[in-house]
N, C-alpha and C positions, 0 to 999 in steps of 0.2 A: 458745160457751156464752154468755149474757149475766147479768153481775154484778148480785144485788140487793143493794142497800147501804140499810140504814136508819139514819138519821142522828138523833141525839138532839140536843135543846137543853133549855135549862133551862126557859125559861117561854117564853109567847107574845107576850113583851114584845118590842118594836123595838130591840132592843140588837145593840151591834157583832157579837157570835160570834154571835146569831141571825139576824140579817140574812144575814152572809156565809154561813152554813151554808145557807139556803134559794136565795141565788146560787148557789154552788158547787153546790148540787144540780141545778139546770138546766144549770149548765154541762158537768155528767158524764152527765146524761140525752143531750147534745148529742154528746158522746163515745162512746155505745153502753152505759152503763151504765143499770140501771134503779134509781131514786133514790126513795126516800119519807123525810120529814123530819116527827118528832115532836116534843112537847116534854113536859118531864116536868111541867109544872103551868101553870097560867093565871097571866098576869103581872098587877100592879095596873093596868098602862096597858094591855094588848095592843096589838092591831094586825097582830100578825102572822099569815097566814092559815094555821097548821098547828093539828092536835090537841095538846089535853092528856089527858094520859094519865092524870092524878086530881088530888087537890085539893091535895095538898104535893108537893116534889121527893122527899123519900124516903119517902114512906106506905108503908104494904105493900102497899094499893091498887094505887097506881101501880108498884112494884117487880114486881107479880104482871102487870099489864098490858103494861108493858115485856118481860117475858121471853115475855110471848104476841107481842107485837109483831114478837121476833126470831125467831120460830120458823120463817119462810119467807125469813130472811135469809140470805146468803152472807157479809155480815159487818155490824158496826156501826161507826157511826163517833159516839164522844162529844165533843161541843163544848163544853170545859171546865168549869170551876164544878162545880154538883152533879152533873154527867152523869157523873163517873167513880166516886165511890163508888154511885151508883145503877148503872150498867152491871156494876161489878165485883161487886155484888150480886146484881144480877138474872139475869145471865147464867152465875152459876156454876154448873159441872156441864151447861150444855146444850152445848156443845163450838162455839159460835159464836163465833168470833174477833172481838175486839173493837180499835178503834184510836183513841189517845185524842189531843185535839188540846188544847195546851197553850196557851191564850189569853193570859195573865197572864205577869209576872216572878215565876220561881218564888222569887225572894230575897225578894219581898214577901208572897206569899200563904200559903208554908209556912216562915216565920221560925223560930217554936219547935222546940222538940227533938221534943215529942209530936206537933205537926202534921208534920212531918216524917218521924217513923216511921209513923205512918199512911199517907201518900202514898207512902212506898216501898212498903208492904205491898200498896196498891190497883197501883200501876205495874206489879207484878211479873206481875200477871193480865193484862195488854194485850199485844195482839201486838205492836203496833206502837206509838211514842209520837210526833207530830207538834210541833214546836218551830218558832214564827213567826221564829227567826234562830237562825242560826250560834251566837251568845251563849248565848242560851236553853238549845240542845241541848246545848252544854259543860256547862252548871250541873245538867241533867236527867243527865248521865253520870256527873258528880263529885261531886254533892253526893247526890243521890236513889239511884245505882246503877242506872240504867238503862243495858243493855250498851250497846256502840257498834251492833251490828246492828240494834238496835231502835229507834234514834231517827235522824230525818231532821229537817231544816229545810225548811219549805215558808213562805214568807209569807202574810201576808195580801193578797187581789186584789180588786181592780173593774175593772168592764166599762168601757175606752175608749169604747164607744158610748153609754153611759149617760150616762156623766160627762166632757162635751166641753167645751170652751172656750164661754164664752157670748158672742153676740151683744150689743151695747150696748141695742138694742130690747130685748131679753128682761131685761136688767138694769133698765133702768125702767120696764118692766110690774112685775116682782116688787118693787121698791121702793112703786111705786105701792098694789100689793094689800097690803103689809104694814104701809102708812101712813109710811113711811122720807121724809125729805127726799131730793130727786132728786139733790142736788149734795153732799151732806154724806159724809165718811167712814164705812163701815159695817164693821162688825166682827163675824161670824159665829163662833158657839158653838154645837157639835151634839153632844148626848149625854146621857146620863143625869145629874139633877140629885141627884148622891150627895156623899158625905162626901170619896170620893177623886178625884172628878174636879174641886173646888174651884173652883167656877165663882164665888163669891165673890171671888176673887182676880181675874177678868176684870172684875168689877164695879169694882172698885176701881182698876182700871187705865184703865177708861172714863172714872170719875171725874176721875181724874188724867191726861187726854187733852182737851184743849180742841178741843170740837166734834165729836168721835167718839160715833158712835151703836152699839149693841150689838144685835144679833139671836140671841135664845137660841132655840134649839129642842131640845126635850127634856123630860123631866118625872121626878119623882122625890119622893123622903122631902126634900130641901132646899129645894122651891120656895117656900113661902109665906115662909122667912126670907129665901131672896134677893131675892123681892121688896121685900121689907121693908127690905132693904140696898139695893138698887137706889133706890126713893124717897130715901132719906137720901141715898147717895153719889153720884147720876147723875141724877136727878129728871128724867123725862121722856127720858131718852135709852137707857133700856133697854127692848125688848120680849121679853116671853115668847110664844110662840108653843104650847109643850105639843107633845105627840109627835106627829110629821108621819109620815104615810104616805110623802111623795114628799117625799126632800132638795133634789133639784135645783131648785126654786125657792128655796130658801134660800141655797144657794151663792149663785144668780145674782145676789142681792140684796146680797153683799157686796165688799168691796175685798181685803178681808184676812181669814184663819182662823185661829182663835185657839183653843190648846188648853191649858189652866193643871192637869192633871191631877198629883196627887202620885204616883202610878201608872201604867204603861200596859205594853203589850208592844210592840206594832205596830199602832195605832190606825188603822182605815179610813179615818178622817175626814181624816188628814195625804194619803193615798193620793189618795182622792177629788177632793180640792183640787188636788193637784198634777196630775192628770189633766185638769183643769178650767183649767191655768193661772193658779190664784189663788197668791199668795204666802201662807205661812203661818207662825205665831209660834208655839214651842211651848217648853213646859216642856223641861228635858233629863233626861227620865224613860226607865227603861227600853230600848227598844232604837230609839227613836224617831232616832237617828242612820243605822239603817241607809234610812230617808227621807230624813232632812232631813241635808245638807249644809252646817254654818253658815256665811251670808255670802254661799251660794252657789244653794242650790235654796230657802232658806226661813232663819229666824232663831232660835237657840237661846237661852233664857234660864235661865242657871242659879242664879241668887237668884230665892228666891219673896219677890219684892218690888213691891209696884204700879208702882213710878216705873219699876223694871227693864222690867217688860212695856210701859208706857204708851211708854219711850223706843224699844223694838224695835218696836213698833206703827206710830210715827210713821218711822221707817226703812223698814220693809214698805210702806206707803203710796208713798213716795218712791222705792223701787226695784222696785217690783209688777211690772213688766213683764219685767223681766229674771231677777228672782226666779220669777217665776210659769212664764216660758219653759223656765227650767233645771231646776224642778221638773217640768213634763210630761215634758221628756224622759226624766227619771231614772226615774219612774213606767210611762212607758210601755215602757220596756228592763226593767224589774224587777218589775212587779207587774199586768201587765195578767192578768184572770181567765181568760183562756184558755190562758194558759201555766201559771198556777197550777194549774188543772185538770187538765193534762195531767200534770202532777207527782203529783197526787192519785190520778189513774186508775192510775198505775204502780204507787204503794203499793197501790191497794186490790185491785188483779188480782194483785201479786204475794202478799199475806197473805190474799186472800179466795178464792181458786181452788182447788180441791182437787188 
């Protein structure tokens, strides 16, 4: 029997959870499952080739179409954010089980008592919860009351064939395409330009680093403010690309990948960089220590201070070869997409087959 899986993401924007869902769907197809992915609503940036069900994530028409789309599914996977309340409401009484993938740090996105209460109520309606790290699974059990038999940890994954080490010729070509100097150190930031990503800290660190350039791929509500900040702090050394369909050339241009978020779970950008053998510098948030062993596979910054970030960038550039090689080995052993998909297939078959 072929298992029919409906995956639900929040929007058509190319953000981490959405992109991972599409890639996971392809990998699950290769394992014999039949997977379809839809978005609750269009995103402001778009770029993801999936159908949007309605005008807004929790609009009545969206929920009605979600209920209809789930009619032929053996099981539904809700990939974080608004997909939890959407599936809890739309699938009520249908008998179709759904699995919720927790994509963030539960202590951050459900910090208040009232929000915890709502989340606990919704989580009681899921067949299983998949957390991105063992520590997240523990929080879901202890703080949100998810029973141990319904929660498991499966990490974010990325394809080692897509994200492979970049030859020097590709690096030179990428830098030329992006208008970057051939011989200057280049730092790469990929992600939404939102408050929680705090790309302003990255810009300030570039301003405090002599000669470094910053390549920013992503879009969002903070873009105009960040562009103005870059002109003041590091004039001529910060390049904004907007949303990109293919991040590989962006990585190819870089010497170091930087993440300055205020909150994260298990960010794919660090895994993708690791698979390519690029050194990473990241704020010590969420569950990034699952990916980055400080001083061995990358560098952690514990203080939200531009000088501390700048110092870490300079060290990462000096030790890039060793950090990148160790990071690649760790990511290959823990986060390769095929192995991650096999874990997902096991959960879905257990919960979705009659």
